C-alpha positions in Angstrom: 95.0 117.4 15.6 97.5 114.9 14.2 95.1 112.8 12.1 92.5 115.2 10.9 94.2 116.2 7.6 95.1 112.1 6.8 95.4 109.2 8.5 99.1 107.8 9.4 99.7 105.4 6.6 98.8 107.7 4.3 100.7 110.6 5.0 103.9 108.4 5.1 103.0 107.6 1.3 102.8 111.5 1.2 105.7 112.5 2.8 107.8 109.5 0.6 106.2 110.9 -2.3 107.4 114.8 -1.1 110.9 113.4 -0.7 110.8 111.8 -4.0 110.2 115.4 -6.1 112.2 117.7 -3.9 115.9 117.6 -3.1 115.3 119.0 0.5 112.1 119.1 2.7 111.9 120.5 6.1 110.2 118.9 9.2 108.1 122.5 9.7 107.6 122.4 5.7 105.9 118.7 5.8 104.0 119.7 9.1 102.5 122.7 7.5 101.4 120.8 4.8 99.9 117.8 6.5 98.5 120.0 9.2 100.2 118.2 12.1 103.1 118.8 14.8 106.5 118.8 13.8 107.0 116.2 16.8 104.6 114.0 14.4 106.8 114.7 11.3 109.7 113.5 13.2 108.0 110.2 14.6 106.9 109.8 10.4 110.4 110.0 9.6 111.7 107.6 12.1 109.0 104.9 10.6 110.0 105.5 7.2 113.7 104.7 8.0 112.6 101.8 10.1 110.9 100.7 7.1 113.7 100.6 5.2 113.7 104.0 3.4 117.1 105.6 3.1 116.4 109.1 4.5 119.7 111.3 5.0 119.6 114.4 7.5 121.0 117.7 6.7 121.6 119.1 9.4 119.6 122.4 9.8 118.2 122.0 6.2 115.9 119.2 6.0 115.4 115.6 4.8 116.6 114.0 1.4 116.4 110.5 0.0 120.2 108.9 -0.1 121.2 109.7 -3.9 120.1 107.0 -6.2 117.3 105.9 -4.4 114.3 105.5 -6.4 110.9 103.6 -5.4 109.8 101.5 -8.0 106.8 102.2 -10.0 103.7 101.1 -9.3 102.5 98.4 -11.3 99.1 96.8 -12.2 98.1 93.6 -13.5 95.8 93.8 -16.5 92.7 92.5 -14.9 93.9 94.9 -12.2 93.8 98.0 -14.6 90.9 96.9 -16.5 89.2 97.1 -13.3 89.9 100.6 -12.8 88.5 101.5 -16.9 84.9 100.1 -15.6 85.2 102.3 -12.6 86.1 105.1 -14.3 83.2 104.8 -16.6 80.7 104.4 -13.3 82.1 107.2 -12.0 80.9 109.2 -14.9 77.4 109.0 -13.3 78.3 110.5 -10.3 76.5 113.7 -9.0 79.4 115.7 -8.0 81.5 116.7 -10.9 84.6 117.7 -8.6 84.7 114.1 -7.8 84.5 112.7 -11.5 87.4 115.3 -12.0 89.7 114.1 -9.3 88.9 110.5 -10.1 90.1 111.5 -14.0 93.1 112.8 -12.7 94.0 109.8 -11.1 93.3 107.3 -13.6 95.6 109.6 -15.8 98.3 109.3 -13.6 97.5 105.3 -13.3 97.8 105.1 -16.9 100.7 107.5 -16.8 103.1 104.2 -15.4 101.5 101.4 -17.8 103.6 100.6 -20.7 102.7 101.3 -23.8 101.2 97.9 -24.9 99.2 98.1 -21.6 98.0 101.8 -22.7 96.9 100.5 -25.9 94.3 97.7 -24.4 93.1 100.1 -22.1 91.9 102.6 -24.6 90.7 99.4 -26.8 88.9 98.3 -23.6 87.4 101.5 -23.0 86.1 101.9 -26.3 84.4 98.3 -26.3 82.4 98.8 -23.1 79.2 100.9 -22.8 77.5 101.7 -19.2 74.4 103.9 -18.9 73.7 103.5 -15.6 75.4 103.9 -12.4 73.6 101.1 -10.4 74.6 98.5 -13.2 76.1 95.5 -11.3 77.7 92.5 -12.8 75.9 89.5 -12.0 78.5 86.9 -12.4 82.2 86.2 -11.6 83.2 86.2 -15.5 83.3 90.1 -16.3 87.3 90.4 -15.5 88.4 87.4 -17.8 85.6 88.6 -20.5 87.6 91.7 -20.7 91.1 90.0 -21.1 89.4 87.6 -23.7 88.5 91.1 -25.5 91.7 92.9 -25.3 93.9 89.7 -26.1 91.4 88.2 -29.1 90.9 84.9 -27.3 88.3 82.5 -28.5 86.2 81.9 -25.7 84.4 78.5 -25.3 80.9 78.5 -22.7 78.3 76.7 -22.0 75.3 78.8 -22.6 71.9 78.4 -21.3 69.2 80.7 -23.3 67.1 83.1 -21.8 63.6 82.8 -23.6 63.8 78.7 -23.7 66.0 77.3 -20.8 68.1 75.6 -23.7 71.9 74.9 -22.9 74.0 75.1 -26.0 77.9 74.9 -26.3 78.8 77.8 -28.1 82.5 79.3 -29.5 82.4 82.9 -29.7 84.5 85.6 -30.3 84.0 88.7 -27.5 83.7 91.9 -29.1 82.3 93.9 -26.4 80.3 94.3 -22.8 77.6 96.4 -21.9 74.9 96.8 -19.5 71.8 99.4 -19.1 69.8 100.3 -16.0 69.9 98.0 -13.3 70.1 95.2 -15.7 72.7 92.4 -16.3 76.2 92.5 -17.9 75.8 91.4 -21.9 78.4 90.2 -24.3 77.9 90.9 -27.7 80.3 88.4 -29.7 80.5 86.7 -33.1 79.0 83.1 -32.4 80.8 80.3 -34.8 77.5 78.2 -34.3 75.4 81.4 -35.5 78.0 82.7 -37.9 76.5 86.1 -36.8 77.0 88.3 -34.1 74.8 87.5 -31.1 74.3 88.8 -27.2 74.7 86.9 -24.5 73.7 87.6 -21.0 76.7 86.8 -18.7 74.6 85.5 -15.6 73.6 83.0 -18.1 77.2 81.6 -19.1 77.2 78.2 -17.0 80.8 77.7 -17.9 83.5 79.6 -19.4 86.8 78.7 -20.5 89.2 81.3 -22.6 90.8 79.3 -25.2 94.8 79.8 -26.5 93.5 80.2 -30.0 93.1 84.0 -31.4 90.7 85.2 -33.7 91.0 87.9 -36.1 89.6 91.5 -34.7 86.9 92.6 -35.5 87.4 96.1 -37.5 83.8 97.8 -36.9 83.7 99.7 -33.6 81.0 99.7 -30.9 78.9 102.7 -32.4 79.3 100.8 -36.0 78.1 97.9 -34.5 75.4 99.7 -32.9 74.1 101.4 -36.1 74.2 98.2 -38.1 72.5 95.5 -35.7 70.9 97.6 -33.1 69.4 101.2 -34.9 67.4 98.8 -37.4 65.2 96.9 -34.6 64.5 100.3 -33.4 63.6 101.9 -36.2 61.8 99.1 -38.3 
């Protein structure tokens, strides 16, 4: 009975959340909520106290956190937050709408704890990524690095092996967007300073990649506008 609803670590975290959101919570109330015995709740509270959480027991009334105690907010590195946004786009292909909705709610809570500038970067990245199939999987270790370069407008130096000629060239590019279709490789859209135009690069063909400290002026157009200008004409000549 004790572990049917939540594993213990998850339950301890949930109990702590309850303590943060209510002035007082009782053992029977927690037992009912998590589907465990009152004795299990007693053990859980002792475990939380042993880990350093200052819980005050008000005899005959319930448990409360010591006045003034608050857990520090969850913090994410920019790369971790970007990974969540990438996963959010992949989750859209799940066949269960309830799962999609729950994940969207979870992501909303993550965004709520981020600083304003971090939220802006996430929104920017979400608009510069396009995924069209759940089987899309990156074929290199550079996706997270390129995401950071896109949101921070850093030039990227790379050694690139062309797909058709297998020739190796050195490029300095202004990363613009990332996309993948079906089970194909991730593709980087970037302004190539060598060709003085936008080019598409397969990430798995990048042999060496370095994000430079030098910044570039952000390109004003959206990914949709890029598609209309550069892709659509090739599909409808």
